[in-house]
C-alpha positions in Angstrom: -10.1 1.1 -23.4 -9.9 4.1 -21.2 -6.4 5.6 -20.7 -5.1 5.1 -17.2 -3.6 8.6 -17.4 -7.1 10.2 -17.3 -8.4 11.7 -14.1 -11.4 10.1 -12.3 -13.3 13.3 -12.4 -17.0 13.9 -12.7 -16.4 15.4 -16.1 -14.4 12.5 -17.4 -16.9 9.9 -16.0 -19.7 11.8 -17.8 -17.7 11.8 -21.0 -16.8 8.1 -20.9 -20.2 6.6 -19.9 -22.4 9.1 -21.7 -20.5 9.3 -25.0 -17.5 7.0 -25.4 -18.4 3.6 -24.0 -20.2 1.4 -26.5 -22.3 -0.7 -24.0 -22.2 -3.6 -26.4 -23.8 -6.0 -23.8 -25.4 -3.5 -21.5 -22.6 -3.9 -19.0 -22.2 -7.7 -19.4 -19.2 -7.1 -21.6 -17.2 -6.7 -18.3 -16.4 -10.4 -17.8 -12.9 -9.8 -16.4 -13.7 -10.6 -12.7 -15.3 -13.9 -13.7 -12.2 -14.7 -15.8 -9.9 -13.8 -12.9 -11.9 -16.2 -10.7 -11.8 -19.0 -13.3 -15.5 -19.4 -13.5 -18.1 -18.9 -16.3 -19.5 -15.4 -16.4 -23.2 -16.4 -15.8 -22.2 -18.4 -12.7 -20.2 -15.5 -11.4 -23.0 -13.0 -12.0 -25.5 -15.3 -10.3 -23.1 -15.4 -7.3 -23.2 -11.6 -7.0 -27.0 -11.7 -6.8 -27.1 -14.6 -4.4 -24.3 -13.4 -2.0 -24.3 -9.6 -2.3 -27.9 -8.6 -3.3 -30.4 -11.1 -2.0 -29.2 -11.2 1.7 -29.5 -7.4 2.0 -32.7 -6.8 0.0 -36.0 -8.0 1.6 -38.8 -8.5 -0.9 -40.8 -5.3 -1.2 -38.0 -3.1 0.1 -36.9 0.3 -1.3 -33.7 0.0 -3.2 -31.5 2.7 -4.7 -29.1 1.7 -7.5 -26.3 4.2 -7.9 -24.8 4.4 -11.4 -26.8 1.5 -13.0 -25.3 2.1 -16.5 -27.5 0.2 -18.9 -29.1 -1.9 -16.2 -26.7 -4.8 -15.7 -28.0 -5.4 -12.2 -31.3 -3.7 -12.4 -33.3 -6.8 -13.4 -32.3 -8.6 -10.3 -32.9 -5.6 -8.1 -36.3 -5.0 -9.7 -37.4 -8.6 -8.9 -36.9 -7.8 -5.1 -37.8 -4.2 -4.8 -41.1 -2.7 -3.9 -39.7 0.6 -5.0 -36.5 0.9 -7.2 -34.7 4.2 -7.7 -32.0 4.5 -10.4 -29.6 7.4 -10.2 -26.9 8.0 -12.8 -24.7 10.8 -13.9 -25.2 9.9 -17.6 -28.5 11.0 -19.2 -27.9 8.4 -22.0 -27.7 5.6 -19.4 -30.9 6.7 -17.7 -32.6 6.9 -21.1 -31.5 3.3 -21.8 -32.7 2.1 -18.5 -36.1 3.8 -19.1 -36.3 2.0 -22.4 -35.2 -1.4 -21.2 -37.5 -1.4 -18.1 -40.4 0.5 -19.5 -43.7 -0.5 -17.9 -42.1 -1.6 -14.6 -44.1 -0.5 -11.7 -42.5 1.5 -8.9 -39.4 2.3 -10.9 -38.0 5.9 -10.7 -35.1 7.4 -12.6 -32.9 10.4 -11.9 -29.9 12.1 -13.5 -27.6 13.5 -10.9 -24.5 15.6 -10.6 -22.0 12.9 -9.9 -21.9 13.4 -6.2 -25.4 13.6 -4.7 -28.7 11.7 -4.4 -32.2 12.9 -5.0 -34.0 15.0 -2.4 -37.0 13.7 -0.5 -35.5 10.3 0.3 -34.3 10.9 3.8 -34.4 7.7 5.9 -36.5 5.9 3.3 -34.1 3.5 1.5 -33.4 0.0 2.7 -30.5 -0.8 0.4 -28.1 1.2 -1.7 -26.4 -0.9 -4.4 -23.5 0.2 -6.6 -21.3 -2.2 -8.6 -18.6 -1.6 -11.2 -19.2 2.1 -11.0 -17.6 3.8 -8.0 -14.3 2.0 -8.9 -13.9 4.9 -11.4 -14.9 7.7 -9.0 -12.4 10.0 -7.2 -12.2 10.0 -3.3 -13.9 13.5 -3.0 -17.0 12.4 -4.9 -17.1 9.0 -3.0 -17.0 10.9 0.3 -19.9 13.0 -0.9 -21.8 9.9 -1.9 -21.2 8.3 1.5 -22.7 11.3 3.3 -25.7 11.1 0.9 -26.0 7.3 1.4 -26.2 7.9 5.2 -28.9 10.5 4.6 -31.2 8.3 2.5 -30.7 5.0 4.4 -33.3 4.2 7.0 -31.8 3.2 10.4 -30.6 -0.4 10.0 -30.4 -0.1 6.2 -27.5 -1.5 4.2 -25.2 -0.3 1.4 -23.2 -2.7 -0.8 -20.5 -0.8 -2.7 -17.9 -2.1 -5.1 -14.8 0.2 -5.2 -11.1 0.3 -6.0 -8.4 -0.9 -3.6 -5.0 0.4 -4.5 -2.3 -0.2 -1.9 -2.9 2.5 0.7 0.7 3.7 0.9 0.6 4.5 -2.9 -2.4 6.9 -2.8 -0.2 10.1 -2.5 1.6 8.9 -5.7 -1.6 9.0 -7.8 -0.5 12.1 -9.7 2.1 10.0 -11.4 -0.6 8.8 -13.8 -0.9 12.3 -15.4 2.8 12.2 -16.4 2.2 9.8 -19.2 1.7 6.1 -20.0 5.0 4.9 -18.6 4.4 6.5 -15.3 0.8 5.3 -15.2 2.1 1.8 -15.9 4.6 2.1 -13.0 1.9 3.4 -10.7 -0.4 0.5 -11.6 2.3 -2.0 -10.7 3.1 -0.2 -7.4 -0.5 0.2 -6.3 -2.3 -2.9 -7.7 0.3 -5.4 -8.9 2.0 -6.9 -11.9 -0.8 -9.2 -13.1 -1.6 -7.1 -16.2 -0.7 -3.7 -17.8 -4.1 -2.0 -17.6 -5.5 -0.7 -14.3 -9.2 -0.6 -15.2 -9.2 3.2 -14.8 -9.4 2.6 -11.0 -9.4 5.7 -8.8 -6.9 6.4 -6.0 -8.9 4.6 -3.3 -7.9 1.9 -0.9 -10.0 -0.3 1.3 -8.5 1.5 4.3 -9.4 5.0 2.9 -12.9 3.8 2.0 -13.4 2.5 5.5 -12.3 5.8 6.9 -14.6 7.8 4.6 -17.6 5.6 5.5 -17.0 6.0 9.2 -16.7 9.7 8.8 -20.1 9.7 7.1 -21.6 7.9 10.0 -21.8 4.4 8.5 -20.6 1.2 10.0 -18.4 -1.1 8.0 -19.5 -4.7 8.4 -17.2 -6.4 5.9 -14.8 -5.7 3.1 -14.7 -8.6 0.7 -12.4 -9.6 -2.1 -14.0 -13.1 -2.4 -17.3 -14.8 -1.4 -19.0 -18.1 -1.9 -17.9 -21.6 -0.9 -14.1 -21.6 -0.4 -14.0 -18.0 -1.9 -14.9 -19.3 -5.4 -16.2 -15.9 -6.5 -14.9 -12.4 -6.1 -13.5 -9.2 -7.5 -9.8 -10.1 -7.6 -9.0 -8.3 -10.8 -7.4 -5.0 -10.1 -7.4 -6.0 -6.4 -11.0 -4.6 -5.9 -13.1 -4.7 -2.8 -16.9 -4.8 -2.0 -17.7 -3.1 1.2 -20.9 -3.8 3.2 -22.1 -0.8 5.2 -25.0 -0.4 7.7 -26.5 2.7 9.2 -26.9 2.3 12.9 -30.3 2.3 14.6 -29.7 5.7 16.1 -28.3 7.1 12.8 -24.7 6.9 14.0 -21.9 4.6 13.2 -21.3 1.7 15.6 -17.7 1.3 16.6 -16.0 -2.0 15.6 -12.2 -2.7 16.1 -10.3 -3.7 12.9 -9.9 -7.4 12.6 -7.0 -9.3 11.3 -7.3 -11.1 7.9 -9.5 -14.2 8.2 -9.1 -15.5 4.6 -12.1 -15.9 2.2 -15.5 -15.4 3.8 -17.4 -18.4 5.1 -20.9 -19.0 3.6 -23.6 -16.9 5.2 -27.4 -17.1 5.0 -28.2 -13.6 6.3 -26.5 -10.2 6.6 -24.2 -9.7 9.5 -25.6 -7.4 12.2 -22.7 -6.8 14.6 -19.6 -8.4 13.1 -16.2 -6.7 13.4 -14.6 -4.9 10.4 -12.8 -7.4 8.3 -10.9 -7.2 5.0 -11.1 -10.8 3.7 -8.4 -10.2 1.3 -5.9 -13.0 1.7 -3.4 -10.9 3.6 -3.7 -7.5 1.9 -4.7 -4.3 3.6 -6.3 -5.8 6.7 -3.4 -4.9 9.0 -2.7 -1.4 7.6 
């Protein structure tokens, strides 16, 4: 388990995912969100594909997966993509993806610097996908990635990003974590809650901060989800995470949407929203901040 006192820096992310993490199940070892939802892991994983990937990825589209690790979601993405681009900070992760998906047509892999995307992709990507990765990335690098996502997305293209969601007011207190385990434990409780001791090495990011950074990068926030599926059966409630759905406007600029009050778990949808207001479907947290 990674110490919650460690910084969410590029260097630390490279060390953890390239050297320290064992990848015992190629990423499927992370079953905590399914457990928190009280559903079997395979059912939860299928819900992520059905609700968060398939509606935003037309068959034959160009998809960029940011930080695929060992390819936990790559199989599902490859079944939809006409062109699939994998970008990861870790050379070892890229090598494993090359091994696992050897022989796949229209698959490209890149090792990056932890903050940028490959050149030559301007306005060519239909969907950027990142799950269980940017939760560990510091705000500065997330802001850089959001600018890069805007650059590579075609007008009308989507990004689906899973990220941390600490209570916004606690973000300035993040340096507490460096003072030692007891202070990190206190910060976890203040910023996420008392459900468990570990904080999942979440970075000092809130839904509100992520929304601000996305808008600054020229992207529109369509939704910020804690749960999805019928009656909110599935979600990312562990560590109070969020999944944010972004779109690049047809003119390349962000569309302006007023913040909405909390509306509870999302209702079932059969297609991506195109002009919905910003919402944080989080059962009362963050939406009114």
